[in-house]
N, C-alpha and C positions, 0 to 999 in steps of 0.2 A: 504494500500500500504506500501511497505517496501523500504528503501533506503539503498544502500551499497556504500562503498568507491569506488568500481569498477564502479558503475553507475554514480557517481559524476565525476570521472576521465574521463569516456567515453564521458560525456556531453561537454567536452572542455570548461568549464566555464571561465578558466583563462589561461594566457600565462606565468605566473611567480608563485613564491611561494605563497601558501595560508596560511595566518596567523590565520584565525578565521573562525569557522563554528557555526551557530546557527540554531536549528530546531524549528519550530513553535510548540506550545503546542498541536495542532491538528495533527501534523505530516505531514501536507499537503505541507509545504514549508520549504526549507533550504536556508539560506542566507550564503554567503561566502565572505570574504574580502581578497584581494591579493596585492602583490607587483606590480602587473601590473596596479595599480591605478584604480581599479574598485571593485565594489560590485555587486555580481550576486545573483539573486533569482532563485531557482530551484523548479519546480513543480514535486513533488514526484509521483503523479498519472500518469501524462503525460510523466514522465521521460525526461523532457527537460527544457531548460532555460525559465523562466517566465519573466525575466527582467534583465536589467543591468544599472548601473549608473557609469559614469566616475567621478573620484575625482582627486584632485590635487596631492595626494601622496598615498602611500600604506596604505591600511586599516588594522590596527593592531588588531582591535576588532570590531565585529558586533554582535548585539543582536536583536532578534525580540521580540516585546511586546507579552504578553500572548494571546491577541486577534488577533495578526498578523496585526494590523492596522498601526503599527509604526515600523520603523527600526532605530536603534541607531548605529552610527559608530564612531570610534575614530581613528584618524590618526594624523595629525598636529593639529587638533581641534576635537571637538565633534559635531556631527550633528544628527538631527532627520529628518527622511525622511517619 
């Protein structure tokens, strides 16, 4: 499966600026962090949101671990999901 900027925008993952995007090593998931105080996971094959977590402030950085079991985020603090 392929992912494009257009497909990510069409998925309406966020309602404010997106600061960070991270793709899983397998290409199956994309994580994004936004000023709307959320982090979204996007399923590339299904072309839809796979999950969302609300946080207390904008996510300036998100990174998926190589095996996609962990998501790291940085905003006012650093978290492991």
